[in-house]
C-alpha positions as CSV (number, residue, x, y, z in Angstrom):
1,M,40.9,4.6,1.6
2,L,40.5,6.4,4.8
3,T,38.2,5.4,7.7
4,R,35.9,7.6,9.5
5,R,38.9,8.0,11.7
6,G,41.3,8.6,9.6
7,W,39.4,11.2,8.0
8,V,38.7,12.6,11.4
9,A,42.5,13.0,12.1
10,L,42.8,14.5,8.8
11,L,40.4,16.9,9.6
12,G,41.8,17.5,12.7
13,S,45.7,18.1,11.6
14,L,44.2,20.9,8.7
15,A,42.2,22.9,11.7
16,L,45.8,22.7,13.7
17,V,47.2,24.5,10.5
18,V,44.2,27.1,10.6
19,T,44.9,27.6,14.1
20,G,48.9,27.6,14.3
21,R,48.8,30.4,11.7
22,L,46.1,32.5,13.5
23,I,47.9,32.3,17.0
24,G,51.6,31.7,15.7
25,L,53.0,28.8,16.9
26,V,55.3,26.6,15.4
27,E,54.4,23.6,18.0
28,L,50.8,23.2,16.2
29,Y,52.4,23.4,12.2
30,V,54.5,20.5,13.5
31,L,51.6,18.4,15.0
32,A,49.4,19.5,12.1
33,A,52.6,17.7,10.2
34,C,52.5,14.3,11.9
35,G,48.4,14.6,12.0
36,I,48.8,14.5,8.4
37,A,51.4,12.3,7.5
38,L,49.9,9.5,10.1
39,P,46.7,8.9,7.7
40,L,48.6,9.0,4.4
41,L,51.3,6.9,5.7
42,A,48.4,4.0,7.0
43,M,47.2,4.1,3.6
44,L,50.3,2.8,1.9
45,S,50.6,0.3,4.7
46,V,47.5,-1.5,3.6
47,R,48.1,-0.7,-0.2
48,I,51.8,-2.1,-0.5
49,P,51.2,-5.7,0.8
50,R,50.2,-8.1,-1.9
51,V,47.1,-10.2,-0.3
52,A,46.6,-13.4,-2.3
53,L,44.0,-15.5,-0.9
54,S,42.5,-18.6,-2.5
55,T,38.9,-19.2,-1.3
56,E,35.9,-21.5,-1.0
57,R,32.8,-21.2,0.1
58,L,31.1,-24.6,0.0
59,L,26.7,-24.8,1.2
60,H,25.7,-27.5,3.1
61,P,22.9,-28.4,1.7
62,E,22.4,-25.7,-1.1
63,K,19.1,-26.0,-1.1
64,V,16.9,-26.3,1.7
65,H,13.0,-26.3,3.4
66,A,12.1,-23.1,5.2
67,G,13.0,-23.9,8.9
68,T,15.9,-26.3,8.1
69,D,19.5,-25.6,8.8
70,S,22.6,-24.6,5.8
71,R,25.8,-24.5,7.0
72,V,28.1,-22.2,5.4
73,E,32.3,-23.6,5.4
74,L,35.0,-21.1,4.7
75,V,38.2,-22.2,3.2
76,V,41.3,-19.6,3.0
77,Q,44.7,-20.0,1.7
78,N,47.9,-17.5,2.0
79,R,48.9,-17.9,-1.5
80,S,50.6,-14.4,-0.9
81,G,54.6,-15.3,-0.5
82,R,54.9,-13.9,3.0
83,R,53.0,-13.9,6.3
84,L,50.2,-11.8,5.8
85,P,48.7,-9.7,8.7
86,V,45.2,-10.0,10.8
87,L,42.6,-9.7,8.0
88,T,38.7,-9.1,8.8
89,V,36.3,-11.7,6.6
90,R,32.9,-10.3,5.7
91,D,30.6,-12.3,3.5
92,P,27.5,-10.5,3.3
93,F,23.2,-12.4,2.5
94,D,20.9,-11.5,0.9
95,R,22.1,-8.4,-0.7
96,G,24.3,-6.8,2.1
97,R,21.2,-7.0,4.4
98,R,22.9,-9.6,6.9
99,Q,26.4,-10.5,6.8
100,A,28.6,-12.6,8.3
101,R,31.7,-10.7,9.8
102,F,34.8,-12.4,12.1
103,L,38.3,-11.8,12.0
104,L,41.0,-13.9,10.0
105,A,44.3,-14.7,11.5
106,S,47.4,-14.0,10.4
107,L,48.3,-16.6,8.0
108,A,51.8,-18.0,6.8
109,D,53.1,-19.0,3.4
110,Q,50.3,-21.4,1.8
111,E,48.9,-21.8,5.0
112,V,45.4,-22.9,5.6
113,A,41.8,-21.4,7.6
114,R,38.8,-23.0,8.0
115,A,35.6,-21.1,9.0
116,A,31.8,-21.9,9.4
117,Y,28.7,-20.4,9.7
118,R,25.0,-21.1,9.9
119,L,22.3,-19.7,7.1
120,P,19.2,-17.9,8.1
121,T,16.3,-20.2,6.6
122,Q,13.3,-19.3,8.0
123,Q,12.0,-17.4,4.7
124,R,11.7,-18.9,1.9
125,G,13.1,-17.6,-1.3
126,I,16.6,-17.5,-3.2
127,F,19.5,-15.9,-1.6
128,Q,23.2,-14.8,-2.6
129,V,25.9,-15.3,-0.1
130,G,28.8,-13.0,-0.8
131,P,30.8,-12.1,-2.0
132,L,33.2,-13.1,0.1
133,E,35.4,-10.0,0.7
134,V,38.2,-9.6,3.4
135,T,39.4,-6.4,4.9
136,N,43.0,-4.8,5.3
137,T,43.3,-2.6,8.1
138,D,46.3,-0.6,9.6
139,G,47.2,-0.2,13.3
140,F,45.9,2.7,14.1
141,G,42.4,2.1,12.3
142,L,43.0,5.2,9.8
143,A,42.8,3.4,6.3
144,Q,41.7,-0.3,4.7
145,V,41.6,-1.9,2.1
146,T,39.1,-4.3,1.0
147,R,39.0,-7.2,-1.8
148,P,36.5,-9.1,-3.1
149,V,38.5,-12.6,-3.0
150,A,35.2,-15.1,-3.5
151,A,31.8,-14.8,-6.1
152,A,29.0,-15.2,-4.7
153,T,26.9,-17.9,-4.3
154,E,22.7,-18.9,-4.4
155,L,20.8,-20.8,-1.3
156,T,17.9,-21.7,-2.7
157,V,15.1,-21.5,0.5
158,Y,12.2,-24.1,-0.5
159,P,8.4,-23.0,1.6
160,R,7.9,-25.1,4.8
161,I,7.3,-29.0,4.4
162,D,4.2,-30.4,6.6
163,Q,4.2,-34.4,7.1
164,I,0.9,-34.7,5.0
165,A,-1.3,-38.0,3.4
166,A,-0.9,-37.8,-0.2
167,M,-4.5,-37.4,-2.3
168,P,-6.7,-39.5,-2.6
169,Q,-6.6,-41.4,-6.1
170,T,-9.4,-41.5,-8.2
171,R,-10.9,-44.2,-10.5
172,G,-11.9,-43.7,-14.7
173,H,-9.9,-43.3,-17.7
174,D,-7.3,-41.3,-17.8
175,P,-4.9,-40.9,-21.0
176,L,-1.8,-40.8,-18.9
177,A,-1.9,-43.7,-16.9
178,G,-0.9,-47.5,-17.8
179,A,-4.2,-48.2,-16.5
180,D,-7.4,-47.3,-15.4
181,H,-6.4,-48.0,-11.2
182,P,-3.8,-48.9,-9.7
183,T,-3.9,-52.9,-9.7
184,A,-1.5,-55.3,-8.1
185,L,-1.4,-58.9,-10.2
186,G,-1.1,-61.1,-7.5
187,L,-1.4,-60.9,-3.3
188,S,2.0,-60.1,-2.6
189,G,2.6,-57.8,-5.9
190,E,5.5,-59.6,-6.7
191,D,3.6,-61.6,-10.2
192,F,6.6,-60.9,-13.1
193,Y,4.4,-58.4,-15.3
194,G,6.6,-57.5,-17.9
195,L,10.2,-56.0,-19.2
196,R,11.3,-52.3,-19.1
197,E,14.7,-50.1,-19.6
198,Y,16.2,-49.2,-15.9
199,Q,15.8,-45.6,-14.7
200,I,17.3,-43.4,-12.6
201,G,16.0,-45.1,-8.6
202,D,14.7,-48.1,-9.6
203,D,16.2,-51.5,-7.6
204,L,19.3,-53.0,-8.9
205,R,18.3,-56.2,-7.3
206,R,15.3,-56.2,-10.6
207,V,17.6,-56.2,-13.3
208,H,17.0,-59.0,-15.5
209,W,20.4,-60.4,-17.1
210,P,19.5,-62.3,-20.0
211,S,17.8,-59.6,-21.3
212,T,20.8,-57.1,-20.9
213,A,23.1,-59.2,-21.8
214,R,21.3,-60.2,-24.9
215,L,19.8,-56.3,-25.4
216,D,22.8,-54.8,-24.1
217,E,20.8,-51.9,-22.0
218,L,20.0,-52.6,-18.8
219,M,16.7,-54.4,-18.4
220,I,14.5,-54.1,-15.1
221,R,11.6,-57.2,-14.4
222,Q,8.0,-55.4,-13.9
223,H,6.0,-56.9,-11.2
224,E,3.1,-55.1,-11.4
225,M,1.2,-53.2,-14.1
226,P,2.6,-49.8,-14.4
227,W,0.4,-47.1,-13.2
228,Q,0.7,-43.7,-12.1
229,G,-2.4,-41.2,-10.8
230,R,-2.4,-37.7,-11.8
231,A,-2.4,-34.5,-9.4
232,T,-3.0,-31.1,-9.8
233,V,-2.8,-28.4,-7.2
234,L,-4.2,-24.9,-7.8
235,L,-2.7,-22.3,-6.2
236,D,-4.1,-18.8,-6.2
237,V,-2.4,-16.0,-5.9
238,R,-4.3,-13.1,-6.0
239,A,-3.1,-9.9,-4.2
240,S,-7.0,-8.8,-3.4
241,V,-7.3,-12.5,-1.8
242,H,-4.0,-12.7,0.0
243,T,-1.7,-10.8,2.7
244,T,1.8,-11.7,2.9
245,E,1.2,-14.2,6.3
246,S,-1.8,-16.0,4.2
247,L,0.4,-16.6,1.1
248,E,3.1,-18.2,3.2
249,L,0.5,-20.8,4.6
250,A,-0.8,-21.2,1.1
251,V,2.6,-21.5,-0.4
252,S,3.5,-24.0,2.0
253,A,0.3,-26.1,2.2
254,A,1.1,-26.1,-2.2
255,A,4.1,-27.5,-1.5
256,S,3.0,-30.1,1.0
257,I,0.6,-31.7,-1.3
258,V,3.1,-31.8,-4.2
259,T,5.6,-33.4,-1.7
260,A,3.4,-35.8,-0.9
261,C,1.4,-36.7,-4.3
262,F,5.5,-37.2,-5.5
263,R,6.2,-39.7,-2.9
264,R,3.8,-42.0,-3.6
265,G,4.4,-41.8,-7.4
266,S,2.2,-39.4,-9.3
267,L,2.4,-37.0,-11.8
268,I,2.1,-33.8,-10.7
269,R,1.1,-30.0,-11.6
270,L,1.1,-27.2,-10.4
271,V,-1.2,-24.3,-11.9
272,S,-1.2,-20.9,-10.4
273,T,-4.0,-17.6,-11.0
274,D,-0.8,-15.7,-12.1
275,G,-1.2,-17.7,-15.7
276,V,1.3,-20.2,-14.7
277,D,0.9,-24.2,-15.5
278,S,4.1,-26.3,-14.8
279,G,2.2,-29.3,-16.8
280,F,1.9,-32.9,-15.8
281,A,5.7,-35.0,-15.4
282,A,6.9,-36.9,-12.4
283,G,10.5,-37.0,-11.0
284,S,12.9,-35.4,-8.8
285,D,13.9,-32.9,-11.6
286,H,10.0,-31.7,-12.0
287,V,9.4,-31.4,-8.7
288,E,12.8,-29.5,-8.0
289,A,11.4,-27.3,-10.7
290,L,8.0,-27.2,-8.9
291,M,9.9,-26.1,-5.6
292,E,11.9,-23.3,-7.1
293,R,8.5,-21.6,-8.6
294,L,7.3,-22.0,-5.0
295,A,10.2,-20.4,-3.6
296,V,10.1,-17.1,-5.3
297,I,6.0,-16.7,-6.5
298,G,4.4,-14.2,-4.7
299,R,1.1,-12.2,-4.7
300,S,0.2,-11.3,-7.9
301,R,-2.3,-8.0,-9.2
302,D,-2.5,-9.9,-12.2
303,D,-5.5,-12.1,-11.8
304,R,-5.9,-15.1,-14.2
305,L,-8.4,-17.0,-12.2
306,A,-11.0,-17.0,-15.6
307,S,-9.0,-18.4,-18.4
308,V,-6.9,-21.0,-15.9
309,L,-10.5,-22.6,-14.9
310,A,-11.3,-22.4,-18.3
311,A,-8.0,-24.2,-19.4
312,L,-8.6,-26.8,-16.6
313,R,-12.0,-27.4,-17.6
314,R,-10.8,-28.4,-21.5
315,A,-10.4,-32.1,-21.8
316,G,-7.8,-34.2,-20.9
317,N,-7.6,-33.3,-17.6
318,A,-8.1,-35.8,-14.7
319,G,-7.1,-37.1,-11.9
320,A,-7.2,-35.3,-8.5
321,L,-7.3,-31.1,-7.8
322,A,-6.1,-29.7,-4.9
323,A,-7.5,-25.8,-4.6
324,I,-5.9,-23.5,-2.2
325,V,-7.5,-20.3,-1.3
326,T,-8.3,-18.4,1.4
327,S,-11.6,-16.9,3.0
328,E,-11.4,-13.1,1.1
329,A,-11.8,-15.1,-2.1
330,P,-15.3,-13.9,-3.4
331,L,-18.2,-16.8,-3.2
332,G,-18.5,-16.5,-7.4
333,D,-15.1,-18.1,-7.3
334,L,-15.7,-21.3,-4.6
335,E,-18.8,-21.8,-7.4
336,L,-16.5,-21.2,-10.0
337,L,-13.7,-23.8,-8.3
338,S,-16.9,-26.3,-7.8
339,R,-17.8,-27.1,-11.3
340,L,-14.8,-28.3,-11.8
341,Q,-15.9,-31.8,-10.5
342,T,-17.4,-32.7,-13.9
343,R,-13.6,-32.6,-15.2
344,F,-11.5,-34.0,-11.9
345,G,-12.2,-37.0,-10.5
346,A,-11.8,-35.9,-7.1
347,V,-11.5,-31.9,-6.2
348,T,-10.1,-30.4,-2.6
349,L,-10.7,-27.2,-1.4
350,V,-8.4,-26.3,0.6
351,L,-9.5,-22.4,2.4
352,F,-7.3,-20.9,5.1
353,D,-10.0,-19.3,7.2
354,R,-9.1,-15.6,8.1
355,S,-7.8,-16.5,11.8
356,A,-5.5,-19.1,10.4
357,Y,-3.5,-15.5,9.6
358,H,-4.5,-13.0,11.3
359,P,-3.8,-12.9,14.9
360,E,-6.9,-10.4,15.8
361,A,-9.4,-12.7,14.0
362,R,-9.8,-15.4,17.0
363,H,-12.7,-17.0,15.8
364,A,-13.1,-18.9,12.6
365,A,-15.8,-17.0,10.3
366,E,-18.7,-19.1,8.9
367,R,-19.0,-18.7,5.8
368,P,-21.2,-20.6,2.8
369,V,-19.2,-22.7,1.3
370,P,-20.6,-24.8,-2.2
371,A,-20.6,-28.8,-2.6
372,F,-16.8,-30.1,-3.2
373,G,-15.0,-33.9,-2.7
374,A,-13.7,-32.5,0.4
375,V,-13.1,-29.3,2.4
376,V,-10.1,-28.6,4.4
377,K,-10.4,-25.6,6.0
378,A,-7.1,-24.4,8.3
379,T,-7.7,-22.6,11.3
380,A,-6.3,-21.0,13.9
381,A,-7.2,-23.9,16.2
382,E,-6.4,-26.6,13.3
383,P,-3.6,-26.0,11.0
384,F,-3.6,-27.0,7.6
385,A,-1.6,-30.6,8.2
386,A,-3.9,-30.6,11.4
387,G,-7.4,-30.9,8.9
388,W,-5.9,-32.5,5.7
389,N,-4.5,-35.3,8.3
390,R,-8.3,-35.5,10.1
391,T,-9.8,-35.9,6.2
392,F,-6.8,-37.6,4.5
393,G,-5.5,-39.8,6.7
394,P,-4.6,-43.4,7.0
395,A,-8.1,-44.2,7.9
396,A,-9.6,-42.0,5.0
397,V,-7.1,-42.6,2.4
398,G,-7.9,-44.6,-0.3
399,V,-9.3,-44.8,-4.1
400,T,-12.1,-42.6,-4.6
401,A,-14.5,-43.8,-7.3
């Protein structure tokens, strides 16, 4: 196709034809003929050469947390059977809103070229990288042909994670836990408790070889009583109580709590006010699914807070609960949240004050808050991570009655 320069040359040549007709100059006809022929020859020069490329796009890594680096490596090999002209390579990002653009030097047959660039990861979400395109342009810049040479790849940017302490464990009967509370059978925690099947991530030094040989399946020595606490994260995503900035802070807080509880080995559940409930589970696959959910979650006009709280008040809910809200939430909603303490062993309220996400609100506005097991108030002076660790830091973490 013609470039802007090619169209200017073609229209200018047509203008010369009209001018030559009006004033009767043969020289203008000659110039117009050259001006028309040049763009046509340019189109043939970029269409006729066979451009065959073998391309590969590698993302390192494909899934990152906001603020961390992700690098794209492109590998291009010429398989045209001839030397290629200089090509322009374009790799769009986020559906063309941004792009990486560079020149590919003239490659001999089977020659390989490599290029790399870094992706922006400041914003969470699932972004599309590509499709990769190469453009062949003639020497005068009058015509060009663009061909896709590699399909698109997805980059998942998880929410930003703060290093925080896990929620405190809770005592009491939990039908999904192996015991009522964490218990070491001996002072060293190395007393033999029993055998179980091998699970991915287990220390291979604890394989019980005699039982493995007898059962023809890897068996692991269990040195302490199996126990898993349960942690529920309730995220308020209602559009009526959130701005874009406050939602980002709330989602980051939810991801941080999920990560901290996962590292401790708890069963984790994510509930949001738009009606999504992940259910309790453990393991890296479950946490990855939660992170992908948090990567794309947005403000919702669907207010299902009442039905979500009703589900949380039913039998079968236990363990620790963290409810993440903003100061825009009505007092009545906070009172409903506080009533969950009759079902859960410990309920923590994470309250983002307006000053934490609104640049003009410099001072935290005092407002009444119902009684909770713990209240973490994030303000401009004390961000979420600092307030959380002050409440549940190493000196405060323990088993809550």
